C-alpha positions as a Python dict, from the first residue, in 0.01 Angstrom:
ca = {
    (1, 'M'): (0, 0, 0),
    (2, 'D'): (100, -232, 281),
    (3, 'D'): (55, -184, 656),
    (4, 'N'): (394, -21, 714),
    (5, 'A'): (352, 246, 444),
    (6, 'W'): (170, 579, 471),
    (7, 'R'): (88, 829, 199),
    (8, 'V'): (254, 1156, 304),
    (9, 'G'): (154, 1384, 18),
    (10, 'V'): (236, 1492, -335),
    (11, 'L'): (544, 1671, -470),
    (12, 'K'): (439, 1900, -754),
    (13, 'S'): (615, 2123, -1002),
    (14, 'S'): (524, 2251, -1345),
    (15, 'A'): (693, 1949, -1502),
    (16, 'F'): (591, 1658, -1277),
    (17, 'S'): (379, 1531, -994),
    (18, 'C'): (455, 1232, -773),
    (19, 'I'): (312, 1069, -463),
    (20, 'V'): (538, 1057, -156),
    (21, 'T'): (503, 755, 71),
    (22, 'M'): (669, 702, 408),
    (23, 'R'): (767, 347, 497),
    (24, 'A'): (893, 189, 817),
    (25, 'E'): (1177, -45, 726),
    (26, 'K'): (1509, -71, 914),
    (27, 'E'): (1476, 306, 927),
    (28, 'I'): (1202, 544, 818),
    (29, 'V'): (1226, 614, 444),
    (30, 'L'): (1042, 824, 188),
    (31, 'T'): (962, 666, -148),
    (32, 'F'): (871, 864, -462),
    (33, 'S'): (953, 864, -833),
    (34, 'G'): (1134, 534, -792),
    (35, 'H'): (1366, 677, -523),
    (36, 'T'): (1399, 561, -163),
    (37, 'V'): (1550, 822, 70),
    (38, 'A'): (1615, 786, 443),
    (39, 'L'): (1411, 1045, 629),
    (40, 'H'): (1712, 1164, 830),
    (41, 'E'): (1884, 1258, 500),
    (42, 'V'): (1620, 1517, 411),
    (43, 'L'): (1495, 1622, 755),
    (44, 'S'): (1687, 1835, 1003),
    (45, 'V'): (1622, 2028, 1322),
    (46, 'E'): (1700, 2401, 1330),
    (47, 'K'): (1617, 2607, 1637),
    (48, 'D'): (1298, 2437, 1750),
    (49, 'S'): (1169, 2344, 1406),
    (50, 'L'): (1185, 2050, 1170),
    (51, 'I'): (1317, 2154, 830),
    (52, 'L'): (1254, 1940, 523),
    (53, 'N'): (1507, 1974, 240),
    (54, 'K'): (1246, 2035, -30),
    (55, 'K'): (1509, 2132, -286),
    (56, 'E'): (1668, 1787, -267),
    (57, 'L'): (1331, 1613, -280),
    (58, 'M'): (1230, 1814, -588),
    (59, 'R'): (1563, 1738, -757),
    (60, 'L'): (1516, 1364, -705),
    (61, 'A'): (1148, 1370, -804),
    (62, 'A'): (1235, 1545, -1131),
    (63, 'Q'): (1464, 1250, -1218),
    (64, 'P'): (1244, 940, -1185),
    (65, 'I'): (1409, 599, -1200),
    (66, 'G'): (1293, 245, -1267),
    (67, 'D'): (942, 169, -1391),
    (68, 'V'): (821, 514, -1290),
    (69, 'A'): (1036, 673, -1560),
    (70, 'K'): (905, 429, -1820),
    (71, 'E'): (533, 474, -1758),
    (72, 'T'): (360, 517, -2090),
    (73, 'P'): (28, 698, -2130),
    (74, 'V'): (-145, 363, -2175),
    (75, 'R'): (10, 221, -1856),
    (76, 'R'): (-78, 539, -1668),
    (77, 'R'): (-440, 515, -1782),
    (78, 'E'): (-452, 148, -1676),
    (79, 'R'): (-300, 232, -1337),
    (80, 'L'): (-542, 519, -1279),
    (81, 'Q'): (-840, 307, -1387),
    (82, 'A'): (-731, 30, -1149),
    (83, 'R'): (-699, 282, -866),
    (84, 'V'): (-1046, 428, -937),
    (85, 'T'): (-1194, 78, -950),
    (86, 'A'): (-1029, -10, -616),
    (87, 'E'): (-1169, 304, -450),
    (88, 'K'): (-1518, 224, -585),
    (89, 'A'): (-1488, -132, -453),
    (90, 'I'): (-1415, -21, -97),
    (91, 'G'): (-1710, 219, -110),
    (92, 'T'): (-1536, 556, -124),
    (93, 'R'): (-1804, 809, -217),
    (94, 'A'): (-1568, 1066, -369),
    (95, 'F'): (-1346, 809, -543),
    (96, 'L'): (-1249, 1040, -831),
    (97, 'K'): (-1161, 1320, -592),
    (98, 'R'): (-944, 1088, -382),
    (99, 'V'): (-753, 944, -679),
    (100, 'A'): (-706, 1290, -831),
    (101, 'A'): (-566, 1419, -500),
    (102, 'E'): (-325, 1124, -479),
    (103, 'E'): (-199, 1203, -829),
    (104, 'G'): (-182, 1575, -766),
    (105, 'I'): (-422, 1653, -1050),
    (106, 'S'): (-777, 1787, -1077),
    (107, 'V'): (-1086, 1569, -1113),
    (108, 'P'): (-1155, 1698, -1468),
    (109, 'R'): (-795, 1610, -1567),
    (110, 'L'): (-838, 1262, -1417),
    (111, 'K'): (-1157, 1213, -1619),
    (112, 'Q'): (-974, 1333, -1930),
    (113, 'L'): (-690, 1086, -1873),
    (114, 'L'): (-933, 799, -1819),
    (115, 'D'): (-1130, 884, -2136),
    (116, 'E'): (-834, 934, -2372),
    (117, 'K'): (-822, 705, -2671),
    (118, 'P'): (-498, 606, -2843),
    (119, 'K'): (-408, 857, -3112),
    (120, 'V'): (-433, 750, -3475),
    (121, 'N'): (-126, 811, -3690),
    (122, 'R'): (-253, 1045, -3963),
    (123, 'W'): (87, 1047, -4138),
    (124, 'S'): (34, 691, -4257),
    (125, 'D'): (-264, 814, -4463),
    (126, 'L'): (-41, 1056, -4650),
    (127, 'T'): (222, 799, -4743),
    (128, 'S'): (-8, 514, -4838),
    (129, 'A'): (-269, 710, -5033),
    (130, 'K'): (-236, 716, -5413),
    (131, 'K'): (-399, 1057, -5437),
    (132, 'R'): (-202, 1346, -5572),
    (133, 'H'): (-142, 1643, -5354),
    (134, 'P'): (-374, 1928, -5473),
    (135, 'I'): (-83, 2169, -5522),
    (136, 'S'): (121, 1925, -5735),
    (137, 'A'): (-190, 1852, -5946),
    (138, 'R'): (-239, 2225, -6013),
    (139, 'K'): (123, 2274, -6116),
    (140, 'K'): (96, 2002, -6383),
    (141, 'S'): (-231, 2138, -6523),
    (142, 'N'): (-86, 2491, -6559),
    (143, 'R'): (200, 2374, -6786),
}
């Protein structure tokens, strides 16, 4: 994150989780899920209160664009590992807790994501093996 960007929080639903960052450009904007939205488009004043249009933010966050939408499990693991390594390097004591909070997930889930190994395709064993299926072997022997 550069000097003119601040982490605001995390938008969460049952289907997704994304980090919201506020940036000072020509105007103040929120960035999340590949979207950039001017703050004045989602923030209004009613009576003496600031009202954030959460419905619009959630709608946009549920439709990620750009590289965010294309993040594979492997890329996510690499990104999370890089983030954990960066937090360790700057001396953050609760580095896992910080990264998990940024992602909007629990520490055990973060550990699980970091430890996942690529899944082996078990279907290839079935097609390449020259063994007979036990049921088809029984049918022939009963004839």
